C-alpha positions as CSV (number, residue, x, y, z in Angstrom):
1,M,9.4,-12.7,4.4
2,D,10.7,-10.0,6.7
3,I,7.4,-8.3,7.3
4,D,8.7,-6.1,10.2
5,N,11.1,-4.4,7.7
6,G,8.6,-4.2,4.8
7,W,10.2,-7.0,2.7
8,V,8.0,-9.3,0.7
9,S,9.3,-12.5,-1.1
10,I,9.3,-12.4,-4.9
11,E,7.4,-15.7,-4.7
12,V,4.4,-13.8,-3.2
13,I,4.5,-11.2,-6.0
14,A,5.0,-13.9,-8.7
15,G,1.9,-15.6,-7.4
16,F,-0.4,-12.7,-8.3
17,N,-2.7,-13.6,-11.2
18,R,-1.7,-10.6,-13.3
19,I,2.0,-11.3,-12.9
20,K,1.4,-15.0,-13.7
21,E,-0.4,-14.0,-16.9
22,M,2.7,-12.1,-18.0
23,T,5.5,-14.5,-16.9
24,D,6.5,-17.2,-14.5
25,D,10.2,-16.3,-14.8
26,I,11.2,-15.0,-11.3
27,K,14.6,-13.8,-12.5
28,L,12.9,-11.7,-15.2
29,I,10.6,-10.1,-12.6
30,L,13.6,-9.3,-10.3
31,D,15.7,-7.9,-13.1
32,S,12.8,-5.7,-14.2
33,L,12.3,-4.3,-10.8
34,K,16.0,-3.7,-10.0
35,H,15.9,-0.4,-11.9
36,S,12.6,0.8,-10.5
37,D,12.5,4.2,-8.7
38,T,9.5,2.9,-6.6
39,I,10.6,-0.7,-5.7
40,E,13.7,-1.7,-3.8
41,V,15.1,-5.2,-4.4
42,E,17.4,-7.1,-2.1
43,G,18.2,-10.7,-3.1
44,D,14.8,-12.4,-3.6
45,K,12.8,-9.8,-1.6
46,L,11.4,-6.5,-2.4
47,R,9.6,-3.5,-0.8
48,R,8.5,0.0,-1.6
49,R,11.6,2.1,-1.8
50,T,10.8,5.2,0.3
51,T,7.5,4.8,2.1
52,W,7.6,1.1,3.1
53,K,7.1,2.0,6.8
54,K,3.7,3.4,6.0
55,W,2.4,-0.1,5.2
56,I,3.6,-1.9,8.4
57,A,1.2,-3.0,11.1
58,Y,2.8,-2.3,14.5
59,R,2.4,-5.0,17.2
60,K,2.5,-4.5,20.9
61,V,1.8,-7.0,23.6
62,A,-0.4,-5.6,26.3
63,P,-1.2,-7.0,29.7
64,Y,-3.3,-10.1,30.0
65,G,-2.0,-11.7,26.8
66,I,-3.8,-9.3,24.4
67,K,-1.9,-8.3,21.3
68,V,-2.9,-4.8,20.1
69,V,-2.3,-4.4,16.3
70,R,-2.1,-0.8,15.1
71,S,-1.8,-0.1,11.4
72,N,-0.8,3.3,10.0
73,S,-4.4,3.9,9.0
74,H,-5.0,4.2,12.8
75,Q,-7.3,1.3,13.1
76,L,-7.0,-0.7,16.3
77,R,-7.9,-4.3,16.9
78,N,-7.3,-6.6,19.7
79,V,-6.0,-10.1,18.9
80,K,-5.8,-12.7,21.6
81,Q,-2.2,-13.8,21.8
82,R,-1.6,-17.5,21.7
83,Q,0.1,-18.8,24.8
84,R,3.2,-20.9,24.2
85,N,3.8,-23.9,26.3
């Protein structure tokens, strides 16, 4: 998944219960979405065509190892950043 650019793997979408009730054929799902005015398909990934940036959570590392996550709904939350050794 390329979350920073809004892309979601078709495997994630195919795992939704309502999709599984209709089909388990990933090629069929991708082919069906290729002609959508709403969904953009690139390989085995998809995203909302025009407003995908609206759904991205922005991440910024602040001093003292705290990661501030800001979504487009303007909700803030602090997440302690894991220190890598």
